[in-house]
C-alpha positions in Angstrom: 13.9 21.9 0.7 12.3 19.0 2.5 8.8 20.3 1.7 7.1 18.2 -1.0 4.5 20.9 -1.8 7.3 23.4 -2.5 8.9 21.0 -5.0 5.6 20.2 -6.8 4.6 23.8 -6.9 7.9 25.0 -8.4 7.4 26.0 -12.0 11.0 25.4 -12.8 10.5 21.7 -12.1 8.7 19.6 -14.7 9.5 16.1 -13.5 9.4 14.4 -10.1 10.7 11.0 -8.9 8.7 9.5 -6.1 10.8 7.0 -4.2 9.1 7.4 -0.8 7.6 4.6 1.3 4.6 3.1 -0.5 1.9 4.7 1.6 2.8 8.1 0.3 2.9 7.2 -3.4 -0.8 7.9 -4.3 -0.9 11.1 -2.4 2.1 12.5 -4.1 1.1 11.3 -7.5 -2.3 13.1 -7.2 -0.5 16.3 -6.1 2.1 16.1 -8.9 -0.5 15.2 -11.6 -2.6 18.2 -10.5 0.4 20.4 -11.2 1.0 18.7 -14.5 4.4 17.2 -13.5 5.9 14.2 -15.2 6.1 11.4 -12.6 8.3 8.4 -12.2 7.1 6.5 -9.1 8.5 3.3 -7.8 6.1 0.4 -7.4 3.3 0.2 -6.3 1.0 2.8 -7.9 -1.4 2.7 -4.9 -2.1 0.6 -1.8 -5.9 0.6 -1.8 -8.8 0.7 -4.3 -9.7 4.2 -3.0 -6.2 5.4 -3.6 -6.2 4.0 -7.1 -9.6 5.6 -7.8 -8.2 9.0 -6.8 -5.2 8.5 -9.1 -7.5 7.4 -11.9 -9.9 10.3 -11.5 -7.1 12.8 -11.4 -5.6 11.3 -14.6 -9.0 11.4 -16.2 -9.5 15.1 -15.5 -6.2 15.8 -17.2 -7.3 13.9 -20.3 -10.6 15.8 -20.4 -8.7 19.1 -20.2 -7.4 18.3 -23.6 -3.9 19.7 -22.9 -0.6 17.9 -23.1 -0.7 14.9 -20.7 2.1 14.5 -18.2 3.8 11.1 -18.2 3.0 8.9 -15.2 5.3 5.8 -15.1 5.7 3.1 -12.5 9.1 1.5 -12.1 8.2 -1.9 -13.6 11.7 -2.3 -14.8 11.7 -5.9 -15.9 9.6 -4.9 -18.9 12.6 -3.1 -20.2 15.2 -5.9 -19.8 16.8 -6.7 -23.2 15.8 -10.3 -22.8 12.1 -9.4 -22.3 12.2 -7.1 -25.3 13.6 -10.0 -27.3 10.8 -12.3 -26.2 8.2 -9.7 -27.1 9.7 -9.5 -30.6 9.6 -13.3 -31.0 5.9 -13.8 -30.6 2.7 -12.1 -31.9 0.8 -10.5 -29.1 -2.4 -12.5 -29.9 -0.5 -15.8 -29.8 -1.6 -17.8 -26.7 1.4 -18.2 -24.4 2.0 -20.3 -21.3 4.1 -18.4 -18.8 5.8 -19.9 -15.8 7.6 -17.4 -13.5 9.3 -18.6 -10.3 10.7 -16.1 -7.8 13.0 -17.4 -5.0 12.6 -14.3 -2.9 14.1 -15.4 0.4 12.9 -14.7 3.9 12.9 -11.3 5.5 12.8 -10.5 9.3 9.2 -10.5 10.6 9.4 -6.8 11.5 10.6 -5.8 8.0 8.6 -2.8 6.7 7.5 -4.9 3.6 5.3 -6.9 5.9 3.6 -3.8 7.3 0.3 -3.4 5.3 0.0 0.2 6.4 3.4 1.2 5.0 4.1 -1.2 2.1 0.7 -2.7 1.4 2.1 -6.1 2.3 4.3 -8.4 0.2 1.8 -8.9 -2.6 1.0 -5.2 -3.2 4.5 -3.9 -2.4 6.6 -6.5 -4.2 4.8 -9.2 -6.1 3.0 -6.5 -8.2 6.1 -6.2 -10.5 6.0 -9.9 -11.4 2.3 -9.7 -12.1 3.0 -6.8 -14.4 5.6 -8.7 -16.3 3.3 -11.7 -16.8 0.5 -9.4 -18.1 3.0 -7.7 -20.4 4.3 -10.9 -21.9 0.8 -12.4 -22.3 -0.3 -9.8 -24.8 -3.8 -10.0 -23.4 -6.1 -8.7 -20.7 -6.6 -10.6 -17.4 -9.8 -12.6 -17.5 -9.4 -14.9 -14.5 -7.4 -14.8 -11.2 -6.8 -17.3 -8.5 -4.1 -17.3 -5.8 -3.2 -19.4 -2.8 -0.6 -18.7 -0.1 1.3 -21.1 2.1 -0.1 -21.4 5.6 2.1 -19.8 8.3 1.4 -18.7 11.8 2.3 -15.1 11.1 0.0 -14.9 8.0 2.7 -13.0 6.1 1.5 -14.2 2.7 5.0 -14.2 1.4 4.9 -17.7 -0.2 2.2 -18.0 -2.8 1.1 -19.2 -6.2 -0.9 -17.0 -8.6 -2.7 -18.3 -11.7 -3.8 -15.8 -14.3 -5.9 -16.4 -17.4 -6.1 -13.9 -20.3 -8.7 -13.1 -23.0 -6.3 -14.1 -25.8 -6.0 -17.6 -24.4 -2.7 -17.1 -22.6 -2.1 -18.5 -19.1 0.5 -17.6 -16.4 1.6 -19.1 -13.2 3.6 -16.9 -10.8 5.3 -18.7 -7.8 6.7 -16.3 -5.2 8.5 -18.3 -2.5 10.1 -17.0 0.7 10.9 -20.5 2.0 13.6 -21.4 -0.4 17.4 -21.4 -0.5 19.9 -18.8 -1.7 21.8 -21.4 -3.7 18.9 -21.4 -6.2 18.6 -18.5 -8.7 16.4 -15.6 -7.6 14.2 -15.5 -10.8 13.5 -18.1 -13.4 11.1 -17.3 -16.2 9.8 -19.6 -19.0 7.6 -18.7 -21.9 6.0 -21.5 -24.0 4.6 -20.4 -27.4 4.4 -21.6 -31.0 6.6 -24.7 -30.5 9.3 -22.7 -28.8 10.4 -22.3 -25.2 12.3 -19.3 -23.8 14.0 -19.7 -20.5 15.5 -16.7 -18.7 17.6 -17.4 -15.6 18.2 -14.4 -13.2 18.1 -12.1 -16.2 21.7 -13.2 -16.9 21.2 -16.0 -19.4 18.5 -16.7 -21.9 18.0 -19.9 -23.8 15.7 -20.3 -26.8 14.6 -23.9 -27.6 13.3 -24.0 -31.1 14.6 -25.7 -34.3 17.9 -25.2 -32.6 19.1 -24.1 -29.1 20.6 -20.6 -28.7 22.0 -19.1 -25.6 22.7 -15.5 -24.8 24.6 -14.5 -21.7 25.3 -11.2 -19.9 28.2 -10.7 -17.5 25.8 -9.2 -15.0 22.0 -9.5 -14.7 20.2 -6.9 -16.7 16.7 -6.3 -15.3 16.1 -3.1 -17.3 16.7 -0.4 -14.7 18.8 1.7 -17.0 16.6 1.2 -20.0 13.4 2.2 -18.1 14.9 5.5 -17.1 16.2 6.2 -20.6 12.7 5.4 -22.0 11.0 7.7 -19.4 13.4 10.6 -20.0 13.2 10.2 -23.8 9.5 10.3 -23.7 9.6 13.6 -21.8 12.2 15.2 -24.1 10.4 14.1 -27.4 6.8 14.5 -26.2 6.1 10.8 -26.8 3.5 8.8 -24.9 4.4 7.1 -21.7 6.6 4.0 -22.1 3.9 2.2 -20.0 0.4 3.3 -20.9 -1.7 4.4 -17.8 -4.3 1.8 -18.7 -1.7 -1.0 -18.1 -0.5 0.5 -14.8 -4.2 0.6 -13.7 -4.9 -2.9 -14.9 -1.8 -4.4 -13.1 -2.8 -2.6 -9.9 -6.4 -3.9 -10.0 -5.1 -7.4 -10.7 -2.8 -7.2 -7.7 -5.7 -6.2 -5.5 -7.7 -9.1 -6.9 -4.8 -11.5 -6.0 -4.8 -10.2 -2.4 -8.6 -10.8 -2.3 -8.2 -14.3 -3.7 -5.5 -15.2 -1.1 -7.8 -14.1 1.7 -10.6 -16.3 0.6 
């Protein structure tokens, strides 16, 4: 069938994957949650504060119902990369960390759907949200301050920007998302400074740890956690475990993304 409502209403189906254009995510999430379906949805969770509120209210109603809660998971895959898991194991959550995350995104055609705020939410909501999520996840804290600035351009695409985040545990993070770079430079470079150690991850293919000694781990291919996130999602359904990403964290990341958009506009 090509009818979404038929799929969601089908009692034989307990899990749905939402990989539609972004402007349909929140609508389908609310419908699927109402029918107690497990949901894997690609980023973002919602495009507007009103959409996010509807998702939150629907999720809250299910909690108050005091029945088994369906899993709602957004495809923030980088959390599940083996390198990121290793970094999380290296440091205590409450330890203040300095995080520097540079994304060499490259330029898209001006008419690309990612630039259409009605369809994608724009670059920040539709794409940068995943990097915000990873910075929050690595910090081990809750966001306490937000500021962002985009490079001036005549089309106002907001696709080259710097984001600064502060956290309640003392951590700080800078995210640089650049569309005006060069393909000869790696796409993603992440550094975490903590407890007299530095971890540097280059394109999720190599990881160097600078401590009492220097260690290097390499993969033949970049591993951004795509397979691991799906395994975690399906395992949680089969075992009745909580969602691999708590709803509160999905909600916080989305609110932070909206705040970044507001900061850029100022």
